[in-house]
Structure formats: C-alpha cells, structure tokens
C-alpha positions in Angstrom: 106.0 5.1 -14.9 104.4 5.3 -11.7 107.3 6.1 -9.8 108.0 9.2 -12.0 104.7 10.3 -11.9 105.0 10.0 -8.1 107.8 12.0 -7.9 106.7 14.7 -10.3 103.9 15.4 -8.0 105.9 15.3 -4.6 108.4 18.0 -6.1 106.0 20.1 -7.8 103.2 21.1 -5.3 99.5 22.1 -6.2 98.1 25.3 -7.0 95.9 25.2 -3.8 99.0 24.3 -1.7 100.9 27.1 -3.1 98.2 29.5 -2.4 98.1 28.3 1.3 101.8 29.0 1.7 102.8 32.2 3.6 104.1 35.1 1.2 107.8 35.5 2.0 108.4 39.1 3.2 104.9 40.4 2.9 105.5 43.1 4.9 108.7 44.4 3.4 108.2 48.3 4.6 107.7 46.8 8.3 110.0 43.6 9.1 109.4 44.6 12.9 106.0 43.0 12.1 107.5 39.6 11.5 109.3 39.6 14.6 106.5 40.7 16.8 103.4 39.4 15.2 101.0 40.4 18.1 102.2 43.8 18.4 100.4 46.9 16.5 102.3 49.6 15.3 100.5 53.1 14.6 102.0 55.8 12.7 100.0 58.3 15.3 98.2 57.5 18.8 94.8 57.4 17.7 93.4 58.1 21.6 95.9 60.3 23.5 96.2 59.3 27.2 94.2 61.6 29.7 97.3 62.1 31.6 99.2 63.9 28.6 95.9 65.9 27.8 95.8 67.1 31.7 99.7 68.0 31.6 99.3 70.0 28.5 96.5 71.7 29.7 98.1 72.7 32.9 101.4 73.6 31.2 98.8 76.1 29.3 97.1 77.4 32.1 100.6 77.7 33.8 101.8 79.8 31.0 98.6 82.2 30.8 99.0 82.5 34.8 102.7 83.4 34.4 101.9 86.5 32.3 102.5 89.7 34.4 99.7 91.9 35.0 99.8 95.4 34.7 98.8 98.0 37.2 96.5 99.6 35.1 94.3 96.4 35.1 94.5 95.7 39.1 93.7 99.5 40.2 90.0 99.3 40.1 89.9 95.9 41.7 88.2 95.9 45.1 88.6 93.1 47.8 84.7 91.5 48.1 83.7 89.8 51.4 85.4 89.8 54.7 89.0 88.8 54.9 89.2 88.0 58.5 87.0 86.7 61.1 85.1 89.4 63.5 86.1 89.6 66.9 82.5 89.5 68.9 83.9 89.3 72.2 82.9 91.8 75.1 86.5 93.2 75.2 86.6 94.0 71.6 83.1 95.8 71.7 84.3 97.8 74.7 87.4 98.6 72.6 85.0 99.6 69.6 82.8 102.0 71.9 86.0 103.4 73.2 87.1 104.1 69.5 83.8 105.8 68.6 83.8 107.9 71.9 87.6 108.8 70.9 86.5 109.7 67.5 83.9 112.3 68.9 86.1 113.5 71.4 88.5 114.5 68.5 86.0 116.6 66.6 84.8 118.4 69.8 88.2 119.3 70.7 88.8 120.7 67.1 85.8 122.9 67.8 86.9 124.0 71.3 90.5 125.1 69.7 88.6 127.0 67.2 86.8 128.8 69.6 89.9 129.6 71.5 91.4 130.9 68.5 88.8 133.0 67.8 88.8 134.4 71.0 92.5 135.3 70.8 92.0 136.6 67.5 89.2 139.1 69.0 91.5 140.1 71.5 94.2 140.6 69.3 92.1 143.0 67.1 90.8 144.9 69.9 94.5 145.4 71.4 95.5 146.6 67.9 92.8 148.8 67.7 94.0 150.7 71.1 91.8 148.6 73.1 89.6 151.7 74.0 88.5 152.2 76.7 90.9 150.1 79.1 94.2 151.0 77.1 96.5 148.6 75.3 98.4 147.2 78.9 95.3 145.9 80.3 94.2 143.9 76.9 97.2 142.4 76.7 97.5 141.5 80.2 94.5 139.5 79.9 95.4 137.9 76.5 98.7 137.1 77.9 97.5 135.1 81.1 94.9 133.2 78.6 98.1 132.3 76.4 100.4 131.3 79.0 97.3 129.0 80.8 96.7 127.1 77.7 100.1 125.6 76.8 101.3 124.8 80.0 98.2 123.0 81.4 98.0 121.2 77.9 101.9 120.0 78.6 100.6 118.7 82.4 97.7 117.1 80.8 100.0 115.1 78.1 102.6 114.1 80.9 99.7 112.5 83.0 98.3 110.4 80.4 101.8 108.7 79.6 102.1 107.4 82.9 98.9 105.0 82.7 99.9 103.9 79.5 103.5 103.1 80.0 102.1 100.8 83.2 99.7 98.8 80.9 102.7 98.8 78.3 105.2 97.1 81.0 102.4 94.8 82.1 101.6 93.3 78.4 105.6 92.9 78.2 105.4 90.6 81.2 102.5 88.4 80.0 100.0 89.8 82.2 98.3 91.4 80.0 96.6 90.9 76.3 97.7 93.4 73.7 93.8 94.0 73.0 93.3 95.3 76.6 96.6 97.1 76.3 94.9 99.1 73.2 91.8 99.4 75.1 93.4 101.0 78.0 95.5 103.3 75.9 92.5 104.4 74.0 90.8 105.2 77.0 93.8 107.5 78.5 93.7 109.2 75.3 90.3 109.9 75.3 90.6 111.2 79.0 93.7 113.2 77.8 91.6 114.9 74.9 88.7 115.5 77.2 90.9 117.4 79.4 92.5 119.6 76.9 89.1 120.3 75.2 88.2 121.6 79.2 91.3 123.8 78.9 90.7 125.2 75.7 87.1 126.2 76.5 88.1 127.7 79.8 91.1 129.9 78.1 88.4 131.0 75.6 86.3 132.0 78.2 88.9 133.8 80.4 89.8 135.7 77.9 86.2 137.0 77.0 85.5 137.7 80.7 88.6 139.0 81.3 88.6 141.4 78.6 84.3 142.3 79.7 85.8 142.7 83.3 88.6 145.0 82.6 86.3 147.4 80.4 83.7 147.5 83.1 86.3 148.0 85.9 87.6 151.3 83.4 
C-alpha cells in the first residue's frame, strides 16, 4: 500500500509544481520569441535613428531647392556686398584716374562737336539767305575749307592713336607686359586722341566764324 501511494505521487505532480512549469506556446502569435528569447520585437521603431531623420530632411530640402524659380521672383533681387577683391595697387589707382580723365574728355569733346555743328549751321543759314554782303561764293569757300579740314585731320589723329596701342599689345603678347598695363596705356592713347580731336573741332569752329567775319570785313 505504501508503494502504491508513492507511485501515485510520482506520476501526478502537485499543483505548485504544475504552476511552476512553463506553459507550452504561451506566445502562439510570435513563435520567433521562443527561438530568440533575448531579442525584442517591436511593431514600430519607438526611437528613429538620427541618420534616417537627417536623410529625410535632406531629401525634403533637395526637393524644395529643385523647384524652378520664376524670372519674376528673381527680377528685383540685388547683389549685396563685394563679389571680388578690389585691387588697390598703384597701377590700378592710375588706371582709375585715367578712366576718369577719359570720361571728362569725352564730355568736353561732345561739347566741342556741338559747337562745330552750330558754326556750320550758322554758316549754312547765312549762305541760304544769300550771304550778304560778300556773296554766296565767298561764304561757301569758308565753310568748304572747314568742312574739308575737320574729317581729314580727325582721320590722321585716329591713325596716329593706333600705332602705340598695337605696340603695347604686341609687348603683352610676348609676355613682357601685364594686361592691366596694356589697358592703362590704351586708355592713355585714347584719351590723347580725343583731346586732339577736340582741339581740331574747336579750331574748325573758330575757323568758320573768323573766316566769315574776315570775308565780311574785306568786302
């Protein structure tokens, strides 16, 4: 009888032992948990990595910058601040002074040409009215001399301005001169040419006026 009671206890475990035993397939929906007990599985990542967020933001920025900008949006944009380094060398300062002198010479030349045009206009009106008291022939001769002298003298001045520019250009091509020095010498020669042309224009205007007065007095 004692043997039968002992065999019954061995074959039927107690309730406490049964509770302590693991339940089979407790995770029936996730069988991989049984194969990897130390590993956690999440349906969604609770903390996204910074690399993924950075890549997402860069893609967003690229998408925003790749959008075409209309010309109307860029029409009123202005460049603020210097875009290049300003040259403060003595050669650059001399070039700036020559450019200012060239600008003033062009303004004075335009005034001289306007004066010459006014002199020719007055002489033409005088000839059209009969050129009293000297006659049409004398007044036409005075205006003809001035009309002949100005273009030929201006052509000679222009031809003389080409030679030094060609010389300095050849020196620069042979690597004996800087391009900034070439521009400076070309500016100087152009300025001199305009000054000579201005002198010729003033001389022709004075010639028309003085010739007309002399023709009237000699009559």
